[in-house]
C-alpha positions in Angstrom: 89.4 -132.7 -97.8 92.1 -135.2 -97.5 93.1 -137.0 -94.3 92.4 -136.0 -90.7 93.2 -132.4 -91.4 91.8 -130.3 -94.2 94.1 -130.3 -97.2 93.0 -128.2 -100.2 96.1 -128.2 -102.3 99.7 -129.5 -102.7 101.6 -126.3 -101.7 103.2 -126.0 -98.2 100.4 -123.8 -96.7 97.5 -125.6 -98.4 96.4 -127.4 -95.2 95.1 -126.7 -91.7 98.1 -128.0 -90.0 100.5 -125.7 -91.8 98.3 -122.7 -91.5 97.8 -123.2 -87.7 101.6 -123.7 -87.3 102.2 -120.5 -89.3 100.1 -118.5 -86.9 102.1 -119.8 -84.0 105.3 -119.0 -85.7 104.5 -115.4 -86.4 103.7 -114.8 -82.7 107.4 -115.3 -82.1 110.5 -113.7 -83.5 112.9 -116.6 -83.8 113.3 -119.9 -85.6 112.6 -122.1 -82.5 109.3 -123.5 -84.0 111.1 -124.3 -87.3 113.7 -126.2 -85.4 111.0 -128.0 -83.3 109.2 -129.0 -86.5 112.4 -130.5 -88.0 113.2 -132.2 -84.7 109.8 -134.0 -84.6 110.6 -135.5 -88.0 114.1 -136.6 -86.8 112.6 -138.1 -83.6 110.3 -140.5 -85.5 113.2 -142.8 -86.3 111.8 -145.6 -88.4 108.2 -145.0 -87.4 105.8 -143.3 -89.8 105.8 -139.5 -89.7 102.4 -138.4 -88.4 100.4 -136.3 -90.9 100.4 -133.1 -88.8 104.1 -133.3 -88.1 104.8 -133.8 -91.8 102.7 -130.8 -92.8 104.4 -128.6 -90.2 107.9 -129.6 -91.2 107.1 -128.9 -94.9 105.8 -125.4 -93.8 109.0 -125.0 -91.8 111.1 -125.8 -94.8 109.2 -123.2 -96.9 109.9 -120.6 -94.2 113.6 -121.4 -94.5 113.6 -121.2 -98.3 111.8 -117.8 -98.0 114.4 -116.6 -95.5 117.1 -117.5 -98.0 115.4 -115.3 -100.6 113.7 -118.1 -102.5 110.0 -117.4 -102.1 107.3 -120.0 -102.9 103.8 -119.7 -104.2 101.8 -116.9 -102.7 98.2 -117.4 -101.5 96.1 -115.9 -98.8 97.4 -118.6 -96.4 101.1 -118.0 -97.0 100.7 -114.2 -96.8 101.2 -114.2 -93.0 104.5 -116.0 -93.5 105.6 -113.7 -96.3 105.1 -110.7 -94.0 107.0 -112.4 -91.1 109.8 -113.3 -93.4 110.0 -109.8 -95.0 110.7 -108.4 -91.6 113.7 -110.8 -91.1 115.3 -111.1 -94.6 117.9 -111.4 -95.9 119.0 -114.0 -93.4 122.1 -116.1 -93.2 121.0 -119.6 -92.2 123.2 -122.2 -90.7 124.1 -124.9 -93.4 123.2 -127.6 -90.8 119.6 -126.2 -90.6 119.2 -126.3 -94.4 120.5 -129.8 -94.4 118.0 -130.8 -91.7 115.2 -129.3 -93.7 116.2 -131.1 -96.9 116.5 -134.4 -95.0 113.0 -133.8 -93.6 111.6 -133.3 -97.0 113.2 -136.5 -98.2 111.9 -138.4 -95.1 108.4 -137.2 -95.5 108.3 -137.9 -99.2 110.2 -141.3 -99.3 110.2 -142.8 -95.8 107.2 -144.1 -93.8 104.9 -141.1 -93.7 101.2 -140.7 -93.1 101.2 -137.6 -95.3 102.9 -139.5 -98.2 100.4 -142.4 -97.8 97.5 -139.9 -97.9 98.8 -138.3 -101.1 99.7 -141.7 -102.7 96.0 -142.6 -102.3 94.8 -139.4 -103.8 97.1 -138.5 -106.7 100.6 -137.6 -105.5 102.0 -135.9 -108.6 101.2 -132.3 -107.7 102.4 -132.9 -104.1 105.7 -134.5 -105.3 106.2 -131.6 -107.7 105.6 -129.1 -104.9 108.1 -130.9 -102.7 110.7 -131.0 -105.5 110.3 -127.2 -105.9 110.6 -126.7 -102.2 113.8 -128.7 -102.1 115.2 -126.7 -105.1 114.4 -123.4 -103.3 115.9 -124.6 -100.1 119.0 -125.8 -101.8 119.4 -122.6 -103.9 122.9 -121.2 -103.3 124.2 -124.1 -101.4 126.8 -126.6 -102.6 124.2 -129.3 -102.5 121.8 -127.7 -104.9 119.9 -130.3 -106.9 120.7 -133.1 -104.5 118.7 -134.2 -101.4 121.1 -135.3 -98.8 
């Protein structure tokens, strides 16, 4: 276990915060929780991103990538999201929402972030690799592919 929440791997749904967020998301039918997760990152300004907010935003970005048709790693925890996404795909997403997701990934990975601090203290290579893959999946098909805004 890493940090205040249980983290068992580097993938987006390999922690309690993301799994709990996912169960909330699938009770609804829209992207309001995705937008809220990204807004929490944007609202931190220059303050460190809290660990749970970072985990939820990363999960939200994974949902966006899956909705675009770029699925991530499957495991028993991401299965609930995969089923929710399957009922809504293919989906045209606003470019602004994708840009916000990519900016959130960058902010969590490079800016003041409790989640980044936690990973830096416990071997961040797998986590950084997972975030790079997530950004690549999120950018797939956009003009910005390969670049984090």
